[in-house]
C-alpha positions in Angstrom: 107.1 178.1 150.9 107.1 175.7 153.8 106.2 172.1 153.2 104.7 171.7 156.7 101.9 174.0 155.7 100.7 171.3 153.2 101.2 168.2 155.5 97.6 168.0 156.7 96.3 168.2 153.2 98.7 165.5 152.0 97.8 163.2 154.9 94.1 163.7 154.3 94.5 162.9 150.6 96.3 159.7 151.5 94.1 158.6 154.5 90.6 159.4 153.4 90.5 157.2 150.3 92.0 154.3 152.3 89.3 154.7 154.9 86.5 155.0 152.4 87.5 152.0 150.3 88.6 149.7 153.1 87.1 146.3 153.1 84.8 145.6 156.0 84.4 142.1 157.5 81.1 140.6 156.4 79.0 139.1 159.1 78.4 135.3 158.8 75.3 134.4 156.8 72.9 132.4 158.9 70.5 130.2 157.1 67.5 128.8 159.0 67.6 125.1 159.7 71.2 124.8 158.5 74.1 123.3 160.4 76.6 125.8 161.9 80.2 125.3 161.0 83.2 127.4 160.0 85.9 126.8 157.5 89.0 128.4 156.2 90.8 127.5 153.0 94.5 128.3 152.6 96.5 127.9 149.3 100.2 127.3 149.4 102.9 127.2 146.7 104.4 123.9 146.0 107.8 123.0 144.5 106.2 122.1 141.2 105.4 124.8 138.7 101.6 125.4 138.2 100.7 123.3 141.2 99.6 124.4 144.6 98.5 122.8 147.9 95.1 123.6 149.4 94.6 123.1 153.1 91.0 123.3 154.3 90.2 123.6 158.0 86.7 122.9 159.3 85.4 123.7 162.8 82.1 122.2 163.9 80.8 123.5 167.3 80.0 120.6 169.6 76.6 122.1 170.3 75.7 122.0 166.6 76.1 118.2 166.5 73.0 116.1 167.1 73.8 112.5 168.3 71.4 109.6 167.6 71.7 106.1 169.0 72.2 103.4 166.3 72.2 100.1 168.1 75.0 100.2 170.6 76.8 103.2 168.9 76.1 106.9 168.6 76.2 108.7 165.3 76.1 112.3 164.4 
């Protein structure tokens, strides 16, 4: 028997479960009256056993910052 006869079946058995169980990106959750910001946390291995480094990146859109005047300075 020729193996090429079964190639479509083999590919469908491999691809279909991957498509069905793939993780979709979740849309950001928007809470009313809450500040908008984005963050990402990355964990890195360190040279010491059992210890890692955590880098946290925060992005605050300029439009989401409300400035108020406090004397001769502005605060947000």
